[in-house]
C-alpha positions in Angstrom: 0.0 0.0 0.0 1.3 3.5 -0.9 0.3 6.6 0.9 0.4 10.3 -0.1 -1.1 13.6 1.1 -2.7 15.9 -1.3 -4.6 19.2 -0.6 -5.3 18.1 3.0 -6.5 14.6 2.1 -4.7 11.3 2.9 -4.6 9.1 -0.2 -4.0 5.4 -0.4 -3.1 3.2 -3.4 -3.8 -0.5 -3.0 -2.7 -3.6 -4.9 -4.8 -6.8 -4.5 -3.1 -10.0 -5.7 -5.2 -11.8 -8.3 -4.8 -15.5 -8.9 -7.4 -16.4 -11.5 -5.5 -19.4 -12.6 -2.7 -21.2 -10.7 -0.4 -21.3 -13.8 -0.8 -17.7 -14.9 1.6 -15.0 -13.6 0.5 -12.9 -10.7 -1.6 -9.8 -11.6 -2.6 -7.1 -9.2 -5.9 -5.2 -9.1 -5.6 -1.5 -8.3 -7.8 0.6 -6.2 -7.6 3.9 -4.4 -9.0 5.3 -1.1 -9.3 8.9 0.1 -9.6 9.9 3.7 -9.7 13.2 5.6 -9.6 13.6 9.3 -9.5 9.8 9.7 -12.8 9.5 7.9 -13.5 7.7 4.6 -14.3 10.2 1.8 -14.3 8.0 -1.3 -13.0 4.7 -2.6 -12.6 3.6 -6.2 -13.3 -0.1 -6.4 -11.1 -1.9 -8.9 -9.8 0.5 -11.5 -7.6 -2.0 -13.5 -5.2 -4.8 -13.3 -1.4 -4.5 -13.5 1.6 -6.8 -13.7 3.3 -5.4 -10.6 2.3 -4.5 -7.2 4.0 -1.1 -7.5 2.1 -0.2 -10.8 -1.2 -1.1 -9.2 -0.5 1.0 -6.1 0.6 4.0 -8.3 -2.5 3.7 -10.3 -4.6 3.8 -7.1 -2.8 7.0 -6.0 -3.2 8.6 -9.4 -6.9 7.9 -9.3 -7.2 9.4 -5.8 -5.2 12.6 -6.8 -7.4 13.1 -9.8 -10.6 12.6 -7.7 -9.3 15.2 -5.2 -8.4 17.7 -7.9 -11.9 17.3 -9.4 -14.0 17.3 -6.2 -11.8 18.7 -3.4 
């Protein structure tokens, strides 16, 4: 999980390991979470799948930053 602060919000990028088939390479589902004052503001649900945990976490953070820029 990656964390960042943006415009007073605390943002989280998540990577969830996906194992659809045992023989396929690991994939990671990305999601983002936005909090403020220790309260949930918004969460994304799954926004895509990526081949690395870091890519998925970064995508979650990018989603959260875009949401704050649009709504915050």
